[in-house]
N, C-alpha and C positions, 0 to 999 in steps of 0.2 A: 216597706222596702219594695221598690218597683224594679222590674226587670225589663230590658229592652227585647225587641223581637229576635235579634241574633242570638241572644243567650237562650231564649226559649226554644228556638229552632235547633240550636246545638245540643241542648239537653234532650230534645226529642230524638235526634239522630243517635246520640249515645245510648239512650234507652232502647231504641229499635235494634241497635247492634247487639245489645245484651240479650234482648228477647229472642233474637234469631239463634243465639248460641244454644238454645234448648234443642236445636236440631242435631247437635252432636250426640246427646244422650239418646235421642230417638234412633239415630243410625246405629249406635252401638247396641242398643236393645234389640233392634230388628235383626241385625247381623248375628247376634248371639242366639236368638230364637231360631233363625234359619239353620244355623250350624247344629244346634241341638236336635232339630227336626231331622236333619240329614243323618245324624248319628242314630237316631231312633229308627228311621226307616232302614238303615243298613243292618241294624240288629234284628228287626222284625218286619220284613217287607210286606207281610200280609195285612198289616195295619196302616198301610200307606195313606189311604183316604181319610181315616180318622185322625192320623197325625197331621196331615196337611190341613184339614179343616180347623183343627185346634190351633195350629200355628198361624193360620191366616186370621183367625179371630183375635189371637193375642197381638199380632202385628197391627191390626186395625185399632186396637185399644192403645197400643204404644204410639201409633202415628198421631193420635189426637193431641199429644203433648207438643209435637212439632207444629201441628196446624194452629194450636192456640198461640204458640210463640210467634208464628208468622202473622196471625191476625192482630196480635198486640203490636207487632212492628209496623204493620200497615196503618193501624189506627194512629200510632205515634207519628208516622211520617206524613200522613195525608189528612188527618182530622186533628186540627190544632185549636182547641177551644180557648186556650190561654192567650193566643195572639190577638192583640186588639185590632 
């Protein structure tokens, strides 16, 4: 079975769109972490620096999912090895 260029480019665009959807989960996770950190600081203000550093570390880990999704989308859009 042989595919033409338009079909391959269309499937690459659809795959890139699906890959970028991972940013939704990243945004929800980071918002949840920031909200919980704000609650924790309001309960115990003396631990603000520890809570903030832990929150930032967690958000950096959560952000990697969104960055991987963006990387996959860019690869699908601009590096097309299947196009003859």
